[in-house]
N, C-alpha and C positions, 0 to 999 in steps of 0.2 A: 353260704358264699365269702361270711365271712363280714357284711355289713352292709349300710342301707344304699342307692344312692340316692341323691337329689333327687328336686324336679325340675324340669325344666323351666328358665324365664317365663314372663309374658310373652316379648320378642320375640316376632314369628316370620320368617323368611315375605319378601315386599311381593319378589313375584309371582305373576298370576298362575306362571305355570306350578313354581315350587307348591303352590299352597292349593292347586289342584291333584298335585303327585302324593303330598300328603297326607292328604283325603281318598287318595284311592290306595293306599298305602295300611289305613286305617280300615279300607273294605277288604281287603285283602286277605289282615290276618287276622280278620272277627271272618272270615268264609272259611280259612284255613287253619281248625282248631289243633292239630298236627304241630304243627310252627311252631318253635315253643322260643326262648330267650338262651345265652351259651350260660354254665350257668357260674363259668369265672372265666378271668381272662385268658386262662392259662387253657381250659376247654377250648377257646376262640384260637388261638395259635396253634393248636395241638391239629386244630379241620383244617389247618393251610393244604394239604398236599389233596385233601378231598374237594377241597374249593377250586384248586390249582384245572385241578379233572373237568369239574362240571365248566369249570367255562374252560379247558380246549374241548369239550366235549361241542362246543357251539361253532365249532372252524368249520363242522361240514355245511355250515349252514353259511359261514362268512365265502368258504371256495364259489358256492353257487350265485352267492349276491356277486361278486366280483366280476364280473362278464367280461372286463377287458385284460384280466388276470395281472393289476395292477401293484398287488397287494393294498388300495384302498381302495371304499364306498365314494362316489362321488353322491350328488341330488339326482344325477340322471338314473345310478344302480338303486336309488333308495327306494324303488317299487316294488323292483322286485324283493326289497325283506318286506314292502305292507305285506305283501302277496303271502310271502312266507310265511308270516307270522298272521294270515287274516284280522288284517286290524282296519278292515276297507271302513268301520266306521269311523275313523281316527278325519279329522277336518284338515283343509293344507295349514291353517294359517300355524295348529296345533305342530303336525310335522315336522312343519320348518324351524318352530321355535325348541322342538327336541333337538332335531338334528344340530342347531346353534352350539345347543348349549351341551350335546356330545362331541363337537369339537373343540378338544381340552385346549389346542397349540394351535387353532383359529389360520389354520394352512385350507382351509374350505374342502379334505377331504376328511372321513371318518378310517384310521387304521383299525388293527386287532380290538388293540386294547381300549378306546373307543367302541367300536362294536357292542363288543361284549354289553356298557353299558349302554349303548341308545338300544337294542333287540329289548334291553329286560324292561326298561322306563315305556318304551312301545309296548310293552307286555301289559306292564300297569295298567297303562292311561288308555287303554283299549276298553269296551261296556262289554269284551265277551265275558260270558261267566265265570266269575272269581273262584267258585267254587269248584268247578272242574276237574277231575283227576288228568293228572299226566297223560294217561292212558290213550285219551280221549283228544286229545289233540293232536294239530297237525306233528309233525318230527321237529318244527322249530319250536313252535310254542312248548312241547312236551321238554328238552334240552334249556329250553330258556326260566322255563318252571324249576328245572330242578337244579339249576345256580342258584335262580335267585332264592327258595327258599334255606340254601347252602346263606346263605350270604344273610340270608333277616335272620339267622339263630345269630348272628358277631353286632346286628345291627337294634336287635331289644335289647340287647343287654344292658345297651344305652339309654335309647328310646320307653323306658319303665312305662311312662303313662303313654306311652305310642300318639303322643301328638306328631309323627311324623317327619320331624328336625331331631337331631340332636344339640346339645348345649356345649361349649366348651369344658363349662363345672362338673357334667354328667360324666365327662371321660374323666377329669379329675380324679372323682369323686371313685370308678372304676379302678382307675390306678392305684389310688391309695392304698382299696380294700386287698388289691393284688399285690403291693407289697407287703403287708401284715399279713398277707397268707403264709410269702415266703418265709416273713421275719418269724410270724410259728416255726415256721417247717427247721431255722436252725439255729435257734433257740429247743428247740426240742420240747414244741407247746405241741397243738393237735396233728395228729402225722397228717401226712397227704401226699398225693403225690407229685415228688420230683417236677419242677418245669425247665424240664428239659433243654437245653438250646432257646430258652425265652425269657429273656431282662427284659424288665418293668424300663429300665430307661432307656433301650431301645424303642421298647410298645409308646414312650410317650416323645419319642423323639418322631417317630412315626408319627401324630398322628399330629405333631408339629407343622409336619406338612405339609399338611389339609388346608385347605382355603379355608378358613372361617370364617372372611367375610366381616363387613363393620360390625353387624349383629352378633355376634361369635356366636351362629349356629355352624351348621353341614347339614346340606340336603340328603339325601339318600342318593341321588345321581352322582353327588360328589364322593361321598360314604364310600362308592359301590368301587369308584374308577380308581379312589385311593388303596383298595386290597385288592383289585387285581395287581398291581406292582409290590404290595409285602409277602403277597404270598411268592410271586415269581413269574407272574404275566408279560410283566414287562420285561423283563432279563431276559426269562427265554424268547422272545423275539426279536432281541437283540443279536 
């Protein structure tokens, strides 16, 4: 990979939901040994088309949950999503917190991009068997499962110590390694596949768009929402 990423700082997210989600992520990764970190940021960027397809596949679930067909999910339709994902074990307070965090623009409803992130978090927070194979689950859970695994390949590239959140320092290290690989290629060093269409400055700018918060860390839900835009989901919806 060309270098070693540093460890996360001791600071952790203060939200109870974020802390619980971090633990659920650790459990999920531990029970899915087939989920591996991307080998490099180059591999991550080249996986964008597959990630976009996985996100778009969830649209059939969104269409069923969007009972009034207005292009958004409100709290009255949320129970339909819970049934689709078989998440009856979640309590009302947790569901309300997840819905509020998923509502990135604060308009009181969930658009499609927000919906994908909402479904993934609900999936992780459920007490259903985290090691269940996709084919044994409901259609909604299977589709979310596949999309979740795609995103985790990118997430785990940075979250090397499996703490459940990513620090700004880890992102800087990842970009430093990536730039080193590009320099090696440009100067005739160790041969690597060309970084076709992937510019390190563009990747750096994308990461700067993330809401890092006062602790300089990003949660999985925030990361997932950002990645959806990077792979083109937001542009496709517009």
